[in-house]
N, C-alpha and C positions, 0 to 999 in steps of 0.2 A: 519581743513576744515571749510569754512564759511557755514552758514545756511540761506536758503531762505524759507520764508513762501509762499506756493503756495495756492492761493484762486481760486479754479476751481470747480464750481458746476457740470459741465459736465465732468465726470471722470469715468473710469471703476469702476464697471461693466456696467455703462450706455453705451449703444452702440449707439453713435450719431456721426455724422461727426465732431462735435465740441470737442469730447473727444480726438481725435488723437493728436492734437497739444500739450496740456499739458501732455498727457501720454508720448509722445516721449521726451519732454523736461525733465520730471522727470526721465525717463529711462537713459538718457545720461549725465545729469548735473554733476554727481559725477566724471566723467572723467576729468572735468575741475575745480575741487576744490570746488564744491558747493554741499551741502547736502540739498535736497528738503524735506520740511515737508508739506504734502498735507492736506489741509482742504477742504472737499468735502461733497456731499450729503450723507444722511444716509437712505433715503427711495427711493425706485425705482419703486413703483407700477405704476406710470404714464409713465414709460419709457421702451423702449426695452433694454434688458440687454444681455451681453455676458461675463460671468465670466472668460472666457479664456483670455481676454485682460489683466487681472491682472497678469497673469503669465509672462508677459513681464518685469515687474518691478524687479529690484534688491531687495533682501530681506531687504536691509538696508533702503529702502524708507519707511518712516512712513506715514501712512494714518490715519487722524483723521476725523471721520465721525460725522458731526454736523447736527442735525435735524433743520428744520424750526420751528419757534415758534408755528405755528398751529399744526405741527406734534407732537411737544413736549406735547402740551395740549391734543391732541387726545390720545397719549400714556398714559398720566397720568390718563385720564378718564377710559381707558381700564384697567389699573392697579388697580385703586381704585374700579372698578366694578368686581374685582376678575377674570379678564380675561375671562369673559363670552362672548358668541357670541353677545348678546345684547349690552354689554358694548363696544365691538369693533365697532359695527354699530353706536352707539351714538358718540363715539370718532371720528370715521371717518367723521361723519356728521358735528360735530363741526369744525374739521380740515378743511373740504371743505368750510364751510361758512366763516371761518376766511380768508382763502386764497383768496376767491372770493372777499372779501371786501377790502383787502389790496393788491393792485397789481400795485403800482407805485414804481419803474419805470417799473416793469414787474411782472409776476406771482410769482416770487421767492422773493418778497420784504421782506417776513417774515423770510428769512434766515439771513437777516442783523443783527437783534439784538442778535441772538444766536451766530453767528460766530464772531461778533465784540467782544463779551464778552469772548468767548473761545480763540480768538487770543491774546487779551490783557493779559488774564490769562497765556497763554503759554509764552508770552514774559517775564512776571514777574517771572515765574518759571525757564525758561531755556534761554531765549533770542534768538534772530535771527538777522541777519545782513541786510536783505532786504526783500521786499515784492514783489511778482509777482501775479497780479490779471488779470484774463482773462475773457472777456465777448464776447458774450452773455452767460448767462444773465448779464445785466448791473448792477444788484444788486452786483455782485462780484466786479466791479470796485468801486462802492460806499463804499463797505466794505474796500477795499484796501485804499481808501482815508482816511476813519475814523481811520484805524489802523496806517497808516503812521503818521497822525497828533498826535495820542496818544502816539506813541513810538519814534518818531523822526527818524525812519528808512526809507530809500528811497523806493519809490514805482515805479515799472515798470508796467504801465497800458497797457495791451495787447488788442487791438481792433481787434478781429477776424472778425467782421462784422461791417459795418457802423452803427452808432447809430442814433443820431439826424438827422432828415431829410430823413431817409431811409423809403421808402414806401413799400418795398417788404414784410416786416413782420408786417405792421401796422394792428392793431386790434381795435375794438371799445373801448377797455379798456385802450389803451395806452394814456399817457399824451399828451397834445398838444406839437407841435414841440418846441415852445419857452421854455417850461419847461424842455424838454429833453436837449435842447441846453445849458440851465443854469446848469443842472447837469453835462453834459459833460465838461463844462468849469471848474466847481469845481474840477473834477477829474484831468483835465490837469494842473490846477494851482498847485495842490499838488504833482503831479507825477514828479519824477526825469527824467523819460523817458516815452514817449508815442509811443508804437509800433503798427504797422498795418501789414497786410499780403501782401500788394501790393502797388506799388508806387503811383497809382492813389488815393488810400484811404488815404495815408499819405498826399498827396497834398491837398485833400479835407479837412482833419482835420486842416491843417495849414491855409488854406484859410478861414475856418469858424471861426478860433480863431486867428486873426492876432496879438493880444496882447500877445500871448504865445511865448516864446523864441523859434525860429526855431531850435536851437540846441537840444531841447528836443525830436525831432521827429526822428524816425528810422523805417526801414522796415525790417522785417524778414519774408521771404516767408514761406508758407506751403511747404510740401515736401513728401518724401517717405522714407521708411525704407527697404533697400535691404533684410533684414531678412524676411520681410513679403512676399517677392515676389519670393521665391524659385520656380523655374519653374517646374510645374507638367508635367506628360507625355502628349505629344501632342494629340489633339483630332484627331481621325482617320476619315477622310472623312466627309460625311454628308452634310447638307445644309450649304450654305454660311451664316455666322452668324454675325449680327450687334448687338453689346451689349451696353446697357446703364445701369450703376449702379449709383444710387443717389436718391435724394428725389423727391417728386412731390409736389410743392407748387405753389401758384398763382404767375405767372410771372417767375417761375424757374422750368422747367419741360421739358420732351421730347415731349410735345404736337405737336410741329412743325414737328418732325420726324413722329409722328402718322399721321399727316395731309398728309405728303408726301406718306406714305405707303397706305393711303386710296385712294389718287389720282391715284397711280400706279395700285392699285387693281381694280379700276373702269375703267381706260382707257387702261392699258396695262398689264392685269393679267398674260400674259405669262412671263413677266420679273420676276415674283415672284416665278417661279418654282424653287424649291430647295433653297429658300432664306427665312431666318427667322430673326426677331428682338426679342432679349431676353432682358428683363429688370428686375431689382431688386432694392430694396431699398424703396419701397412704397407698400401700400395695393393694391392687384390686383382688377380689375374691369373696368378700363378705356378702355382696349382693347375690352372687351365684350360689353360695352356700344356703342362703335363705330363700332361694327361688324367686328373687325380685328383679331379675335382669330385664324383664319387660317394662319396668317403670323406674329402675335405678341404674344409672350408667356411671361406672367408676373409671376415672381417667388416670389414676395413679399419681405419682409425684410429678409436678410441673415446674418449669422455671417460673420465677416470680412474675415476670411480665405476662406469661400465659395465664397464671392464676388470676392476675388482675383483669385480664380480658374476660375470663370466665365470670368474674364477679359482675362486670358490666353487662353481661348477657342475661343476668338473672331477672326474673320477675319478683322473686323473693329470695333473700339471703338468710340462711339458717346458721346460727351460731349457738354453741353450748358452752356452759361454764363448768361442766362436770356434774357429778351427782352429790347428793347429801349436802354436807356443810360447805362444800366447795361453791355452791350457788351463792353463798354470802361473801366469799373471800376471793380476792384476785380478780383479774380481768383478762379475758381472752384477747390476745394481741390483734386478731383479725377484726375485732369489733370496730376499730377506728377506720380501717381501710373500707370495711363494709359501708359505714356511714358516709364516708367521703365519696363513694360512688354515686350516692343519691338514690340507690335502690332500697326498697323497703326491707327492714331487718326484723326477723323473728328470732328472738333470743330465748333459749331455754335456760332461764336463770331466775333467781328470786327477785321480784320487783324491788325489795328493800336492800338487796346486796349492792356491791360496787358497780356491777354492770348495769343493774336496773337503775341506779341513780344516774349513771352516765346517760342512759337513754332518756331519762326524765329531763336531764339538763339540755340535751342536744335535739331531742325529737328524732324523727326519722325511723323509729323502730318501736317495737313493743316487747315487753318481757313477760314470759309465761313461766310460772313456777313449775319446777320438776317434781315438787312434792305430790302433785296430783296429775298422773299421766293423762287423764282425761282432758285436761286443759289444752295440751298440745294437740291431741286428737281433734278436739273441737275447732282449734285454730286452723289446722290443715284441711279439715273437711270444708270449712268456710272458704278457704282459699281456692280449693278445687271447684266449689260450686259457683263462686262469684268471679273467679279468675283474677283476684287481686287481694292484697293485704292492706287493710286500712291502718295507717299509722299517723301520728301527729306530724305536722310539717317540720322539715329539717331546719334547724337554726344554724345557718352557716357561721354566724359570728361566734356562737358558742363552740362550734366544732373547731374553729381556728385555733383555739387554745391548745389543741392536741396536735398541731402541726409540728413536725420534727424540729424545724428550725427554732420554734419558740420554746420547745422543751429543752433544746440544747442551751439556750440562754440560761435556763434555770440551773443546768449543770455548771455552766461557766460561773454563775454567781456563787455557787457553793464552792467551787475551786478557788475563786478569788477570796472568799471569806476564810476558807481553811488555810490558805497560804498567808494571809494577813495575820492570822492568829498564831501560826506556827512559829516556834522559836527557831532562829536561823543558826545553822552549824557554825562553829568557831572558825573553821577553815573550809576552803573550797575543795572540791574533789581533786585528787591527784591523778595524773595520767597513768595508764597502765597498758599492758600488752593485751591484744584482743583475746577474747575467750574462745577456746576451741569449740564450745557449745553454742556459740552465737552464729547464726547464719543470716546473711542479708540476701534476700531474693527480690529482684525487681518485680514490680507489678506487671 
């Protein structure tokens, strides 16, 4: 069986929307002749965690947990301070200051030196046939480029989100766009394959880097795992429930849905009798700030299994693809799980964008353009009056193409093709002493 090095900072037990894609690939790749060796984060204090996610992986999947350089320094300070509380505070302080200073291309920049060393050491000890790196964080892609150049193994660079030129996640500490574009170009030049999660993202990458061979680009959608969606007992009666599960970020949140509920509350409160909006995935508070707690219930961040149960309880599932031009590009990851529950989906996205085309292909939902806020208002008012959302029938055969096991087959095919085309090194890797930066932690 061939081996692929997985570089994925966001990986269980970190509970983040970005963990699902590498988790599911690692879960199913062995079915297609590839053994994944995962290099991922070792410290989780800054992240929501869900240890149960690790139970999905076959026991054969190796997970190598590598600290960021600042975390390594902080741990050493704690250790040399005899593991006292004061030593831990000093170590954490040093770690925080180092991470705050070195944050290009992102806050995880100091993961690069430790993982690069650990990956090259692993190659010398055991070897691997290919490299899969997934970003965000973009540091993972830069590590993949470094390791590919050092080992001669082909790199599959997976862009889960747009990188250079993307304003949604822009912070004051991000490098200017021209620097990000140059780093992105470096990754693409080294990569054997550049993968994205939506056709529009693939086209944008190609247009931004016209000097890169078009044959390098590929699209593998996000998707759903039927195992995660075992149908629970149906909810018995109660209020008509509109459910949103997902993050709340600037430009990507259910704010427009809250606006609609506020307008109905003020102008036609009778429509909200026995109607509730239930949200999960972000810290509660926005409903209270807007005075909507009578009709909007915020549950906060939930384990994935509880979020799935909430989806099943919905009469309508609401998803948004963000504002402005984002309606046309990218695909919200929750869309696939929403559809797989069989509950009607109301998507605030342009009908001609990626998400709108998926709904047209699978049925089971309707797309409402965010360009005219009145369209969402009209849809929600109709739902409140009729107590249902009319959607085209769900086409289960079309939806099956988005099952994670089938998407993993596409990744395996790309790995096979990349390794078949890659020139083989003249000599095999030589054994070496274990790296002090490499930590093996059992699941």
